[in-house]
Backbone as ProteinMPNN parsed JSONL, in Angstrom:
{"seq_chain_A": "MEFDDNIWYAVNETRIILEPEKVLETFGQTKIKYRIVCQSSDNLCKVREGVILTEKPLILSATQFAQKVLEGFGPKASEYADWLKGHGDLLNVIQYGLQIRKEEVSESEIHEGLETAVAKVVEVAEKDKMINVVIQGVDEMWEVSLLKFMQSYMQRSAPVNFQTFQAHQVNANEQIGREQDSYIEDRFYEARGNKAKINDLGKELQNFGRFQEFEDRFYALLREC", "coords_chain_A": {"N_chain_A": [[7.999, 8.948, -74.488], [5.586, 10.675, -76.518], [2.526, 11.458, -75.128], [-0.941, 10.926, -75.451], [-3.086, 13.435, -74.444], [-5.752, 12.975, -73.966], [-5.858, 10.385, -73.064], [-4.636, 10.508, -70.549], [-6.527, 12.155, -69.388], [-8.762, 10.447, -69.374], [-7.793, 8.414, -67.668], [-7.475, 9.839, -65.261], [-10.064, 10.678, -64.784], [-11.499, 8.405, -64.371], [-13.586, 6.495, -62.285], [-14.077, 4.104, -59.79], [-16.987, 2.828, -59.008], [-18.512, 0.721, -57.949], [-16.884, -1.799, -56.49], [-15.467, -5.08, -56.705], [-15.727, -7.163, -53.849], [-14.382, -9.499, -53.463], [-11.155, -10.811, -54.123], [-9.103, -11.65, -57.0], [-9.088, -15.069, -58.038], [-6.602, -17.356, -56.903], [-5.772, -19.885, -57.824], [-7.548, -20.592, -59.758], [-10.174, -19.932, -62.183], [-11.578, -16.704, -62.797], [-14.476, -14.805, -63.28], [-15.502, -11.641, -64.202], [-18.038, -9.346, -64.243], [-18.406, -6.407, -65.969], [-19.566, -3.047, -65.939], [-19.625, -0.079, -67.567], [-20.164, 3.255, -67.205], [-20.684, 6.081, -69.123], [-20.84, 9.502, -69.685], [-22.515, 10.95, -72.342], [-23.89, 13.165, -73.271], [-25.672, 15.986, -71.8], [-28.087, 14.821, -70.845], [-27.816, 12.138, -71.468], [-26.446, 8.982, -71.166], [-24.08, 6.443, -71.857], [-23.927, 2.953, -71.506], [-21.737, 0.388, -71.209], [-21.35, -3.077, -71.306], [-19.747, -6.097, -70.312], [-17.595, -8.997, -70.068], [-14.805, -9.848, -68.12], [-12.431, -12.301, -68.282], [-10.436, -14.288, -66.275], [-7.513, -16.279, -65.884], [-5.511, -18.917, -64.345], [-3.175, -17.43, -62.199], [0.113, -16.148, -63.048], [3.529, -15.137, -62.602], [4.159, -11.837, -63.65], [5.692, -9.375, -65.62], [5.932, -5.769, -66.085], [6.28, -5.236, -68.804], [5.412, -7.632, -69.999], [2.772, -7.588, -69.171], [1.809, -5.371, -70.581], [2.142, -6.308, -73.199], [0.357, -8.408, -73.174], [-2.053, -7.077, -72.818], [-2.148, -5.629, -75.182], [-3.066, -7.474, -76.964], [-5.814, -7.555, -76.743], [-7.119, -5.084, -76.616], [-8.222, -1.818, -77.788], [-6.639, 0.881, -79.737], [-6.101, 3.198, -78.066], [-6.213, 2.307, -75.395], [-4.19, 0.453, -75.646], [-2.045, 2.148, -76.082], [-1.825, 3.348, -73.599], [-1.213, 1.063, -72.101], [1.232, 0.495, -73.281], [2.724, 2.615, -72.357], [2.901, 1.878, -69.697], [4.771, -0.125, -69.837], [7.275, 1.065, -69.719], [7.365, 1.877, -67.163], [7.82, 0.182, -64.884], [7.868, 0.27, -62.124], [5.429, 1.109, -61.422], [3.803, -0.945, -61.823], [3.657, -3.864, -60.534], [2.759, -6.805, -60.543], [0.69, -9.765, -60.794], [0.261, -12.083, -63.466], [-2.869, -12.569, -64.908], [-3.946, -13.709, -67.114], [-5.696, -12.065, -68.537], [-8.6, -11.334, -70.419], [-10.667, -9.571, -72.663], [-13.902, -10.25, -73.367], [-14.947, -9.743, -76.25], [-17.13, -10.485, -77.761], [-19.148, -10.469, -75.95], [-19.595, -7.903, -75.261], [-21.861, -5.32, -74.789], [-23.969, -2.522, -75.564], [-25.837, 0.129, -74.203], [-28.295, 2.756, -73.639], [-28.989, 5.369, -71.33], [-31.283, 7.75, -70.675], [-30.669, 9.978, -68.85], [-29.111, 12.11, -66.347], [-25.611, 11.884, -65.368], [-25.182, 11.108, -62.63], [-27.669, 9.988, -61.865], [-27.861, 7.939, -63.759], [-25.636, 6.338, -63.102], [-26.406, 5.472, -60.541], [-28.634, 3.888, -61.179], [-27.424, 1.843, -62.668], [-25.721, 0.712, -60.752], [-27.622, -0.295, -58.986], [-28.731, -2.367, -60.517], [-26.432, -3.961, -60.865], [-25.845, -4.777, -58.254], [-27.718, -6.687, -57.771], [-26.971, -8.73, -59.328], [-25.602, -11.979, -59.572], [-23.031, -12.561, -60.305], [-19.482, -11.727, -59.991], [-19.087, -8.331, -59.766], [-18.364, -5.134, -61.259], [-18.701, -1.658, -61.299], [-18.022, 1.055, -63.263], [-17.263, 4.446, -63.618], [-16.668, 6.088, -66.445], [-14.995, 7.497, -69.35], [-16.483, 8.518, -72.281], [-15.808, 7.148, -75.519], [-13.27, 6.63, -74.679], [-13.469, 4.477, -73.126], [-12.27, 1.965, -72.87], [-9.778, 2.532, -71.825], [-10.524, 3.351, -69.296], [-11.485, 0.909, -68.347], [-9.141, -0.609, -68.387], [-7.679, 0.798, -66.476], [-9.104, 0.13, -64.153], [-8.636, -2.677, -64.167], [-5.877, -2.783, -63.773], [-5.591, -1.652, -61.168], [-7.142, -3.431, -59.703], [-5.838, -5.867, -60.034], [-3.465, -5.223, -58.717], [-4.437, -4.947, -56.146], [-5.245, -7.535, -55.663], [-2.899, -8.977, -55.87], [-1.09, -9.122, -53.477], [-2.54, -10.868, -51.798], [-2.692, -13.118, -53.427], [0.055, -13.737, -53.667], [0.666, -14.432, -51.011], [-0.954, -16.669, -50.746], [0.179, -18.301, -52.699], [2.725, -18.673, -51.519], [2.068, -19.96, -49.095], [0.949, -22.257, -50.124], [3.177, -23.325, -51.41], [4.864, -23.806, -49.228], [3.372, -25.772, -47.866], [3.39, -27.729, -49.843], [6.134, -28.289, -50.011], [6.565, -29.28, -47.446], [5.031, -31.599, -47.541], [6.368, -32.979, -49.56], [8.797, -33.324, -48.225], [8.034, -35.017, -46.093], [7.237, -37.301, -47.511], [9.639, -37.938, -48.737], [11.26, -38.471, -46.517], [10.005, -40.788, -45.566], [10.476, -42.483, -47.715], [13.297, -42.65, -47.681], [13.743, -43.905, -45.215], [12.639, -46.418, -45.772], [14.446, -47.244, -47.739], [16.816, -47.454, -46.236], [16.13, -49.576, -44.577], [15.813, -51.656, -46.459], [18.409, -51.826, -47.398], [19.995, -53.061, -45.562], [22.661, -55.23, -44.974], [23.158, -55.504, -47.662], [25.369, -54.674, -49.932], [25.289, -53.535, -52.509], [22.809, -52.263, -52.574], [23.255, -50.496, -50.542], [25.168, -48.814, -51.683], [23.583, -47.748, -53.732], [21.742, -46.409, -52.148], [23.388, -44.434, -51.035], [23.922, -42.895, -53.317], [21.355, -41.942, -53.881], [20.817, -40.409, -51.611], [22.685, -38.409, -51.993], [21.69, -37.31, -54.365], [19.296, -36.285, -53.43], [20.345, -34.305, -51.938], [20.856, -34.716, -49.272], [22.794, -36.193, -48.049], [24.733, -35.539, -46.11], [23.142, -35.156, -43.879], [22.349, -37.746, -43.273], [24.698, -39.07, -43.004], [26.174, -40.331, -40.861], [24.498, -42.511, -40.195], [24.536, -43.839, -42.621], [27.264, -44.645, -42.966], [27.508, -46.248, -40.762], [25.758, -48.274, -41.423], [27.136, -49.268, -43.6], [29.441, -50.244, -42.381], [28.369, -52.332, -40.944], [27.744, -54.116, -42.884]], "CA_chain_A": [[7.113, 9.003, -75.638], [4.537, 11.684, -76.417], [1.347, 10.749, -74.661], [-2.197, 11.581, -75.765], [-3.692, 14.036, -73.25], [-7.067, 12.375, -73.75], [-5.671, 9.16, -72.28], [-4.46, 10.942, -69.155], [-7.819, 12.648, -68.922], [-9.585, 9.269, -69.086], [-7.247, 7.752, -66.476], [-7.741, 10.668, -64.076], [-11.506, 10.825, -64.575], [-12.096, 7.1, -64.084], [-13.983, 6.26, -60.895], [-14.627, 2.775, -59.528], [-18.166, 3.091, -58.184], [-18.8, -0.532, -57.232], [-15.698, -2.642, -56.658], [-15.647, -6.427, -56.156], [-15.15, -7.424, -52.528], [-13.522, -10.676, -53.595], [-9.992, -10.651, -54.999], [-9.004, -12.658, -58.043], [-8.717, -16.407, -57.595], [-5.18, -17.66, -57.04], [-5.509, -21.118, -58.567], [-8.663, -20.921, -60.639], [-10.688, -18.935, -63.117], [-12.476, -15.687, -62.255], [-15.23, -14.029, -64.253], [-15.933, -10.362, -63.655], [-18.967, -8.604, -65.096], [-18.167, -4.973, -65.835], [-20.494, -2.071, -66.515], [-18.949, 1.215, -67.614], [-21.118, 4.327, -67.485], [-20.003, 7.256, -69.674], [-21.758, 10.573, -70.066], [-22.369, 11.33, -73.733], [-24.374, 14.551, -73.29], [-26.242, 16.347, -70.497], [-29.118, 13.875, -70.428], [-27.62, 10.854, -72.136], [-25.267, 8.207, -70.74], [-23.909, 5.143, -72.494], [-23.503, 1.887, -70.593], [-21.126, -0.751, -71.903], [-21.263, -4.242, -70.435], [-18.984, -7.209, -70.845], [-17.012, -9.925, -69.098], [-13.368, -10.084, -68.077], [-12.147, -13.671, -67.878], [-9.056, -14.446, -65.815], [-7.054, -17.652, -65.719], [-4.601, -19.139, -63.227], [-2.135, -16.392, -62.214], [1.543, -16.387, -63.174], [4.284, -13.902, -62.401], [4.092, -11.012, -64.853], [6.393, -8.092, -65.593], [5.185, -4.674, -66.702], [6.343, -5.403, -70.253], [4.546, -8.739, -70.367], [1.405, -7.123, -68.972], [1.471, -4.509, -71.706], [2.023, -7.139, -74.385], [-0.882, -9.164, -73.04], [-3.149, -6.146, -73.026], [-2.171, -5.237, -76.587], [-3.765, -8.495, -77.733], [-7.258, -7.511, -76.64], [-7.672, -3.749, -76.484], [-8.104, -0.873, -78.883], [-5.375, 1.626, -79.815], [-5.854, 4.13, -76.97], [-5.872, 1.494, -74.232], [-2.88, -0.134, -75.933], [-1.051, 3.195, -75.879], [-1.674, 3.447, -72.139], [-0.489, -0.142, -71.694], [2.602, 0.636, -73.757], [3.373, 3.534, -71.419], [3.177, 1.121, -68.477], [5.972, -0.939, -70.052], [8.455, 1.817, -69.313], [7.204, 2.319, -65.776], [7.619, -1.064, -64.147], [7.668, 0.523, -60.707], [4.006, 1.371, -61.223], [3.045, -2.157, -62.106], [4.352, -5.052, -60.067], [1.587, -7.606, -60.257], [0.68, -11.138, -61.271], [-0.497, -12.249, -64.698], [-4.126, -13.27, -64.726], [-4.477, -14.153, -68.398], [-6.892, -11.251, -68.748], [-9.157, -11.238, -71.752], [-11.981, -8.949, -72.809], [-14.739, -11.057, -74.234], [-15.558, -8.752, -77.125], [-18.43, -10.939, -78.24], [-20.13, -10.256, -74.905], [-19.747, -6.48, -75.004], [-23.107, -4.742, -75.273], [-24.059, -1.089, -75.295], [-27.2, 0.634, -74.039], [-28.348, 4.17, -73.306], [-29.887, 5.832, -70.277], [-31.539, 9.17, -70.932], [-30.629, 10.649, -67.553], [-27.811, 12.657, -66.013], [-24.607, 10.891, -64.982], [-25.397, 10.617, -61.265], [-28.84, 9.104, -61.872], [-27.534, 6.755, -64.557], [-24.735, 5.497, -62.312], [-27.201, 4.869, -59.467], [-29.45, 2.828, -61.774], [-26.553, 0.731, -63.049], [-25.278, 0.077, -59.501], [-28.765, -1.061, -58.467], [-28.798, -3.603, -61.304], [-25.234, -4.768, -60.606], [-25.901, -5.344, -56.905], [-28.624, -7.841, -57.796], [-26.335, -9.748, -60.164], [-24.892, -12.976, -58.765], [-21.626, -12.608, -60.703], [-18.598, -10.688, -59.453], [-19.43, -7.164, -60.56], [-17.724, -3.843, -61.073], [-19.316, -0.541, -62.015], [-16.987, 2.062, -63.484], [-17.632, 5.699, -64.275], [-15.56, 6.308, -67.359], [-15.039, 8.566, -70.339], [-16.952, 8.017, -73.565], [-14.776, 7.032, -76.558], [-12.017, 6.185, -74.05], [-13.932, 3.584, -72.065], [-11.325, 0.862, -72.676], [-8.743, 3.025, -70.917], [-11.12, 3.278, -67.963], [-11.517, -0.503, -67.959], [-7.756, -1.002, -68.112], [-7.309, 1.407, -65.197], [-9.679, -0.732, -63.115], [-7.948, -3.96, -64.157], [-4.561, -2.577, -63.173], [-5.724, -1.454, -59.716], [-7.72, -4.644, -59.111], [-4.758, -6.839, -59.992], [-2.539, -4.82, -57.664], [-5.083, -5.257, -54.867], [-5.306, -8.993, -55.525], [-1.564, -9.585, -55.896], [-0.545, -9.532, -52.174], [-3.269, -12.055, -51.33], [-2.263, -14.245, -54.252], [1.42, -14.092, -53.3], [0.612, -15.136, -49.722], [-1.531, -18.001, -50.997], [1.238, -19.041, -53.384], [3.77, -19.024, -50.562], [1.527, -20.966, -48.178], [0.807, -23.492, -50.897], [4.516, -23.847, -51.643], [5.337, -24.347, -47.95], [2.665, -27.035, -47.638], [3.876, -28.703, -50.823], [7.488, -28.686, -49.615], [6.452, -30.123, -46.246], [4.528, -32.893, -47.985], [7.481, -33.633, -50.254], [9.762, -33.719, -47.197], [7.521, -36.195, -45.372], [7.287, -38.454, -48.416], [11.046, -38.272, -48.932], [11.717, -39.11, -45.271], [9.477, -42.156, -45.535], [11.184, -43.232, -48.757], [14.67, -42.898, -47.213], [13.682, -44.917, -44.162], [12.426, -47.708, -46.438], [15.682, -47.633, -48.421], [17.747, -47.889, -45.194], [15.704, -50.908, -44.13], [16.073, -52.609, -47.526], [19.843, -51.901, -47.704], [20.746, -53.774, -44.53], [23.325, -56.457, -45.41], [23.241, -55.568, -49.125], [26.285, -53.601, -50.263], [24.855, -52.872, -53.739], [21.721, -51.342, -52.227], [23.841, -49.421, -49.731], [25.758, -47.874, -52.629], [22.466, -47.04, -54.375], [21.201, -45.494, -51.139], [24.301, -43.299, -50.951], [23.708, -42.05, -54.485], [20.059, -41.277, -53.75], [20.957, -39.361, -50.597], [23.402, -37.299, -52.623], [20.764, -36.68, -55.313], [18.333, -35.52, -52.638], [21.052, -33.252, -51.218], [20.676, -34.983, -47.834], [23.774, -37.177, -47.611], [25.361, -35.097, -44.857], [22.163, -35.356, -42.809], [22.264, -39.174, -42.945], [26.041, -39.602, -43.196], [26.556, -41.258, -39.786], [23.713, -43.743, -40.356], [24.974, -44.517, -43.844], [28.536, -45.348, -42.755], [27.254, -47.321, -39.787], [25.178, -49.38, -42.188], [28.19, -49.818, -44.443], [30.335, -51.052, -41.517], [27.664, -53.551, -40.52], [27.599, -55.044, -44.017]], "C_chain_A": [[6.063, 10.072, -75.413], [3.221, 10.979, -76.137], [0.102, 11.574, -74.954], [-2.826, 12.125, -74.48], [-5.054, 13.444, -72.943], [-6.973, 11.1, -72.914], [-5.494, 9.517, -70.812], [-5.771, 11.439, -68.568], [-8.717, 11.477, -68.53], [-9.116, 8.553, -67.824], [-7.623, 8.523, -65.217], [-9.222, 10.796, -63.756], [-12.202, 9.506, -64.24], [-12.386, 6.958, -62.594], [-14.555, 4.845, -60.777], [-15.772, 2.965, -58.536], [-18.518, 1.881, -57.329], [-17.662, -1.49, -57.516], [-15.949, -4.018, -56.071], [-15.003, -6.553, -54.776], [-14.127, -8.55, -52.608], [-12.343, -10.372, -54.509], [-9.978, -11.771, -56.025], [-8.54, -13.994, -57.482], [-7.228, -16.661, -57.839], [-4.944, -18.859, -57.955], [-6.638, -21.496, -59.525], [-9.067, -19.753, -61.509], [-11.618, -17.963, -62.395], [-13.169, -14.977, -63.405], [-15.74, -12.768, -63.574], [-16.85, -9.69, -64.668], [-18.713, -7.115, -64.888], [-19.265, -4.177, -66.529], [-19.803, -0.706, -66.435], [-19.957, 2.276, -68.059], [-20.342, 5.564, -67.935], [-21.051, 8.291, -70.091], [-21.469, 11.013, -71.494], [-22.825, 12.767, -73.968], [-25.068, 14.81, -71.956], [-27.243, 15.326, -69.989], [-29.024, 12.554, -71.186], [-26.324, 10.212, -71.657], [-25.255, 6.882, -71.477], [-23.379, 4.147, -71.464], [-22.972, 0.727, -71.425], [-20.926, -1.88, -70.904], [-20.46, -5.341, -71.114], [-18.422, -8.047, -69.714], [-15.499, -9.936, -69.245], [-13.171, -11.501, -67.555], [-10.698, -13.776, -67.468], [-8.748, -15.92, -65.617], [-6.115, -17.746, -64.525], [-3.442, -18.147, -63.285], [-0.727, -16.945, -62.409], [2.25, -15.069, -62.904], [4.359, -13.138, -63.717], [4.86, -9.716, -64.655], [5.524, -7.028, -66.248], [5.153, -4.822, -68.221], [5.401, -6.507, -70.718], [3.075, -8.364, -70.209], [0.954, -6.286, -70.162], [1.271, -5.332, -72.972], [0.73, -7.94, -74.361], [-2.082, -8.282, -73.338], [-3.282, -5.78, -74.501], [-2.933, -6.241, -77.445], [-5.27, -8.256, -77.771], [-7.905, -6.143, -76.68], [-7.477, -2.909, -77.74], [-6.856, -0.019, -78.773], [-5.1, 2.538, -78.624], [-5.491, 3.387, -75.692], [-4.499, 0.858, -74.423], [-1.766, 0.889, -75.733], [-0.779, 3.396, -74.389], [-0.893, 2.248, -71.607], [0.973, -0.057, -72.094], [3.385, 1.578, -72.848], [3.747, 2.804, -70.134], [4.448, 0.286, -68.601], [7.222, -0.239, -69.545], [8.403, 2.292, -67.886], [6.874, 1.111, -64.907], [7.368, -0.859, -62.673], [6.204, 0.783, -60.387], [3.174, 0.108, -61.385], [3.857, -3.384, -61.732], [3.282, -6.018, -59.595], [1.789, -9.031, -60.737], [-0.109, -11.185, -62.573], [-1.757, -13.036, -64.4], [-4.714, -13.758, -66.051], [-5.71, -13.369, -68.786], [-7.314, -11.2, -70.213], [-10.453, -10.432, -71.682], [-12.768, -9.787, -73.795], [-15.547, -10.131, -75.139], [-16.952, -9.179, -77.585], [-19.532, -10.716, -77.212], [-20.322, -8.774, -74.584], [-21.065, -5.999, -75.606], [-23.146, -3.275, -74.882], [-25.527, -0.688, -75.204], [-27.125, 2.101, -73.653], [-29.327, 4.417, -72.169], [-30.053, 7.334, -70.47], [-31.736, 9.903, -69.595], [-29.265, 11.293, -67.395], [-26.896, 11.571, -65.478], [-24.89, 10.293, -63.606], [-26.557, 9.634, -61.194], [-28.547, 7.817, -62.627], [-26.64, 5.799, -63.777], [-25.514, 4.774, -61.21], [-28.048, 3.716, -60.0], [-28.604, 1.608, -62.124], [-26.064, -0.018, -61.808], [-26.394, -0.786, -58.932], [-28.909, -2.389, -59.198], [-27.635, -4.532, -60.961], [-25.288, -5.45, -59.252], [-26.822, -6.554, -56.829], [-28.047, -8.997, -58.603], [-25.528, -10.694, -59.287], [-23.418, -13.097, -59.138], [-20.807, -11.603, -59.895], [-18.747, -9.471, -60.356], [-18.546, -5.97, -60.243], [-18.501, -2.822, -61.894], [-18.294, 0.584, -62.061], [-17.61, 3.295, -64.124], [-16.454, 6.104, -65.143], [-15.79, 7.467, -68.305], [-15.428, 7.965, -71.686], [-15.839, 8.114, -74.608], [-13.435, 6.586, -75.994], [-12.328, 5.145, -72.971], [-12.991, 2.408, -71.829], [-10.176, 1.263, -71.758], [-9.257, 2.967, -69.481], [-11.158, 1.838, -67.455], [-10.124, -0.992, -67.601], [-7.281, -0.43, -66.774], [-7.862, 0.574, -64.038], [-8.913, -2.043, -63.023], [-6.594, -3.855, -63.473], [-4.67, -2.476, -61.651], [-6.25, -2.707, -59.032], [-6.674, -5.749, -59.011], [-3.766, -6.508, -58.885], [-3.128, -5.097, -56.278], [-5.092, -6.761, -54.609], [-3.933, -9.612, -55.311], [-1.031, -9.981, -54.523], [-1.227, -10.78, -51.618], [-2.828, -13.276, -52.104], [-0.849, -14.697, -53.914], [1.442, -14.88, -51.988], [0.07, -16.546, -49.904], [-0.528, -18.886, -51.712], [2.272, -19.562, -52.398], [3.301, -20.106, -49.602], [1.392, -22.309, -48.885], [2.165, -24.146, -51.119], [5.09, -24.468, -50.378], [4.689, -25.696, -47.676], [3.149, -28.12, -48.581], [5.263, -29.202, -50.448], [7.465, -29.59, -48.389], [5.975, -31.519, -46.621], [5.62, -33.68, -48.696], [8.508, -34.142, -49.249], [9.319, -34.964, -46.447], [7.599, -37.443, -46.243], [8.73, -38.902, -48.647], [11.622, -38.961, -47.699], [11.278, -40.567, -45.216], [10.206, -43.038, -46.547], [12.598, -43.595, -48.296], [14.687, -43.967, -46.137], [13.497, -46.306, -44.762], [13.704, -48.192, -47.114], [16.744, -48.081, -47.423], [17.415, -49.307, -44.744], [16.061, -51.967, -45.177], [17.568, -52.841, -47.759], [20.639, -52.695, -46.669], [21.314, -55.085, -45.073], [23.484, -56.575, -46.91], [24.086, -54.388, -49.6], [25.849, -52.835, -51.516], [23.758, -51.855, -53.434], [22.217, -50.2, -51.346], [24.46, -48.362, -50.636], [24.678, -47.055, -53.349], [21.851, -46.021, -53.422], [22.066, -44.243, -51.027], [24.105, -42.329, -52.11], [22.396, -41.272, -54.375], [20.121, -40.157, -52.719], [21.686, -38.15, -51.16], [22.5, -36.558, -53.612], [19.726, -35.823, -54.593], [18.999, -34.317, -51.942], [20.993, -33.446, -49.711], [21.701, -35.99, -47.307], [24.386, -36.8, -46.269], [24.433, -35.327, -43.666], [22.137, -36.807, -42.334], [23.637, -39.86, -43.003], [26.414, -40.637, -42.142], [25.808, -42.583, -39.923], [24.192, -44.543, -41.565], [26.256, -45.293, -43.606], [28.405, -46.436, -41.712], [26.678, -48.526, -40.49], [26.23, -50.068, -43.05], [29.133, -50.684, -43.625], [29.689, -52.357, -41.109], [27.638, -54.601, -41.635], [28.762, -56.022, -44.076]], "O_chain_A": [[5.685, 10.354, -74.276], [2.852, 10.025, -76.823], [0.089, 12.785, -74.73], [-3.071, 11.371, -73.538], [-5.47, 13.412, -71.785], [-7.885, 10.773, -72.154], [-6.115, 8.915, -69.937], [-6.087, 11.181, -67.407], [-9.359, 11.507, -67.48], [-9.932, 8.134, -67.004], [-8.04, 7.931, -64.222], [-9.599, 10.999, -62.602], [-13.375, 9.503, -63.865], [-11.541, 7.262, -61.753], [-15.41, 4.444, -61.566], [-15.539, 3.232, -57.357], [-18.787, 2.006, -56.134], [-17.489, -1.943, -58.647], [-16.59, -4.121, -55.025], [-13.876, -6.105, -54.563], [-13.124, -8.541, -51.893], [-12.513, -9.745, -55.554], [-10.75, -12.725, -55.928], [-7.711, -14.048, -56.573], [-6.67, -16.235, -58.851], [-4.02, -18.849, -58.769], [-6.665, -22.613, -60.042], [-8.39, -18.726, -61.562], [-12.356, -18.354, -61.491], [-12.531, -14.593, -64.385], [-16.338, -12.827, -62.5], [-16.469, -9.491, -65.821], [-18.796, -6.617, -63.765], [-19.807, -4.584, -67.556], [-19.444, -0.246, -65.35], [-20.523, 2.197, -69.149], [-19.455, 6.04, -67.227], [-22.025, 7.968, -70.77], [-20.348, 11.397, -71.827], [-22.228, 13.496, -74.759], [-25.056, 13.95, -71.076], [-27.237, 15.002, -68.801], [-30.04, 11.935, -71.502], [-25.251, 10.811, -71.73], [-26.302, 6.272, -71.692], [-22.5, 4.464, -70.662], [-23.691, 0.16, -72.247], [-20.408, -1.676, -69.807], [-20.493, -5.491, -72.335], [-18.739, -7.829, -68.544], [-14.974, -10.024, -70.355], [-13.692, -11.853, -66.497], [-9.811, -13.395, -68.232], [-9.615, -16.705, -65.232], [-5.942, -16.779, -63.783], [-2.789, -18.034, -64.322], [-0.418, -18.061, -61.99], [1.635, -14.004, -62.971], [4.595, -13.728, -64.771], [4.697, -9.039, -63.639], [4.515, -7.335, -66.881], [4.128, -4.568, -68.852], [4.681, -6.347, -71.703], [2.234, -8.769, -71.011], [-0.145, -6.471, -70.684], [0.336, -5.085, -73.734], [0.086, -8.13, -75.393], [-3.014, -8.696, -74.028], [-4.393, -5.636, -75.012], [-3.395, -5.901, -78.534], [-5.942, -8.69, -78.707], [-9.129, -6.047, -76.768], [-6.685, -3.239, -78.622], [-6.088, -0.168, -77.823], [-3.947, 2.642, -78.205], [-4.568, 3.786, -74.982], [-3.732, 0.737, -73.468], [-0.676, 0.547, -75.274], [0.365, 3.588, -73.977], [-0.013, 2.402, -70.76], [1.854, -0.481, -71.347], [4.571, 1.363, -72.599], [4.793, 3.079, -69.545], [5.122, 0.018, -67.607], [8.124, -0.879, -69.004], [9.283, 3.025, -67.436], [5.812, 1.029, -64.288], [6.736, -1.694, -62.025], [5.784, 0.69, -59.234], [1.974, 0.107, -61.109], [4.653, -3.88, -62.53], [2.936, -6.057, -58.414], [2.905, -9.45, -61.045], [-1.047, -10.41, -62.76], [-1.711, -14.057, -63.714], [-5.87, -14.178, -66.092], [-6.669, -13.936, -69.308], [-6.49, -11.044, -71.114], [-11.24, -10.593, -70.75], [-12.337, -10.002, -74.928], [-16.686, -9.781, -74.831], [-17.839, -8.346, -77.774], [-20.715, -10.766, -77.549], [-21.131, -8.429, -73.723], [-21.35, -6.239, -76.779], [-22.436, -2.845, -73.973], [-26.351, -1.107, -76.017], [-26.049, 2.631, -73.376], [-30.36, 3.755, -72.064], [-29.082, 8.089, -70.431], [-32.828, 10.374, -69.276], [-28.364, 11.06, -68.2], [-27.345, 10.467, -65.171], [-24.838, 9.074, -63.448], [-26.459, 8.586, -60.556], [-28.936, 6.732, -62.193], [-26.861, 4.588, -63.791], [-25.296, 3.585, -60.977], [-28.167, 2.68, -59.345], [-29.023, 0.472, -61.9], [-26.0, -1.247, -61.813], [-26.14, -1.888, -58.447], [-29.177, -3.417, -58.577], [-27.822, -5.736, -60.788], [-24.827, -6.582, -59.111], [-26.706, -7.361, -55.907], [-28.572, -10.11, -58.567], [-24.845, -10.255, -58.362], [-22.634, -13.67, -58.38], [-21.357, -10.742, -59.208], [-18.557, -9.565, -61.569], [-18.051, -5.812, -59.127], [-18.903, -3.085, -63.027], [-17.769, 1.009, -61.032], [-18.395, 3.186, -65.066], [-15.377, 6.422, -64.64], [-16.665, 8.306, -68.09], [-14.791, 7.029, -72.171], [-15.031, 9.042, -74.583], [-12.547, 6.201, -76.755], [-11.558, 4.957, -72.03], [-12.913, 1.899, -70.711], [-9.66, 0.438, -71.003], [-8.528, 2.586, -68.565], [-10.896, 1.578, -66.281], [-9.95, -1.712, -66.617], [-6.565, -1.098, -66.028], [-7.163, 0.34, -63.053], [-8.572, -2.483, -61.925], [-6.211, -4.725, -62.691], [-3.926, -3.14, -60.928], [-5.853, -3.016, -57.908], [-6.628, -6.48, -58.021], [-3.28, -7.403, -58.194], [-2.398, -5.441, -55.348], [-4.963, -7.202, -53.467], [-3.808, -10.645, -54.654], [-0.544, -11.103, -54.389], [-0.572, -11.645, -51.037], [-2.612, -14.343, -51.528], [-0.572, -15.896, -53.876], [2.155, -15.876, -51.871], [0.564, -17.497, -49.299], [-0.386, -20.066, -51.391], [2.649, -20.734, -52.431], [4.033, -21.055, -49.322], [1.683, -23.36, -48.313], [2.296, -25.367, -51.031], [5.724, -25.522, -50.429], [5.368, -26.652, -47.298], [3.304, -29.277, -48.19], [5.545, -30.396, -50.551], [8.239, -30.543, -48.293], [6.463, -32.511, -46.079], [5.785, -34.88, -48.474], [9.032, -35.247, -49.392], [10.122, -35.862, -46.192], [7.981, -38.514, -45.771], [9.009, -40.097, -48.741], [12.383, -39.921, -47.819], [12.055, -41.458, -44.871], [10.514, -44.197, -46.267], [13.045, -44.724, -48.5], [15.553, -44.843, -46.145], [14.124, -47.266, -44.313], [14.022, -49.38, -47.08], [17.507, -49.0, -47.721], [18.306, -50.135, -44.555], [16.551, -53.043, -44.833], [17.968, -53.897, -48.249], [21.821, -52.972, -46.873], [20.577, -55.94, -45.565], [23.9, -57.623, -47.403], [23.608, -53.256, -49.669], [26.02, -51.618, -51.583], [23.764, -50.739, -53.956], [21.686, -49.09, -51.385], [24.305, -47.164, -50.398], [24.823, -45.849, -53.552], [21.486, -44.917, -53.826], [21.55, -43.129, -50.935], [24.116, -41.112, -51.928], [22.331, -40.094, -54.728], [19.55, -39.085, -52.923], [21.351, -37.008, -50.844], [22.537, -35.331, -53.691], [19.328, -34.768, -55.086], [18.317, -33.432, -51.426], [21.07, -32.481, -48.951], [21.504, -36.576, -46.242], [24.539, -37.65, -45.392], [24.892, -35.656, -42.572], [21.932, -37.078, -41.151], [23.719, -41.087, -43.045], [26.916, -41.709, -42.482], [26.403, -43.652, -39.786], [24.244, -45.772, -41.529], [26.353, -46.46, -43.986], [29.114, -47.441, -41.769], [27.05, -49.663, -40.201], [26.218, -51.288, -43.212], [29.583, -51.73, -44.093], [30.368, -53.37, -40.945], [27.527, -55.8, -41.379], [28.808, -56.874, -44.963]]}, "name": "protein", "num_of_chains": 1, "seq": "MEFDDNIWYAVNETRIILEPEKVLETFGQTKIKYRIVCQSSDNLCKVREGVILTEKPLILSATQFAQKVLEGFGPKASEYADWLKGHGDLLNVIQYGLQIRKEEVSESEIHEGLETAVAKVVEVAEKDKMINVVIQGVDEMWEVSLLKFMQSYMQRSAPVNFQTFQAHQVNANEQIGREQDSYIEDRFYEARGNKAKINDLGKELQNFGRFQEFEDRFYALLREC"}
């Protein structure tokens, strides 16, 4: 597809000045306060502030990411997101249910050069107790700059989230295994001398996929009956 050169310019000119140390939460909600500083003229910079709200992560493809972004962003950011759909190798992340809280977006002006304006915004952000990001972006294309940050931040968070997912899954499987072992032992005890319960036990072992593991004990119990 033909791509607007202004979008590429915005992507290439975007700078993350203050990046959150903390990655996105794996199993909970994360709120990120963003401040985007854009130079409007030699001695005038615009600062846009808002909140990105993230929900519990899910696996997300590049296409799904683009579709999600299209729900909340303007046309230029959506065009950039649409380009990402065809370049899945550039975007292999997790879905965070990202939303721009448009009602919280505010705009202010600093009558200084870009370097001074950025320094002032960083000073304010560092005192904020929320998770903060300060972005140096391009005026009129600031949503593209925000999307560029979101993409890179999600990619940075994804490996940590995957590891947490995996560890959680391992712990959950171990817990399930322990509970299943205890349940099977109880069923063996209850089935002694009761052929009907022995047959039920056999069916349950097959349903659990563990009949072969307990096969010798099962037939020994059956012979004793």
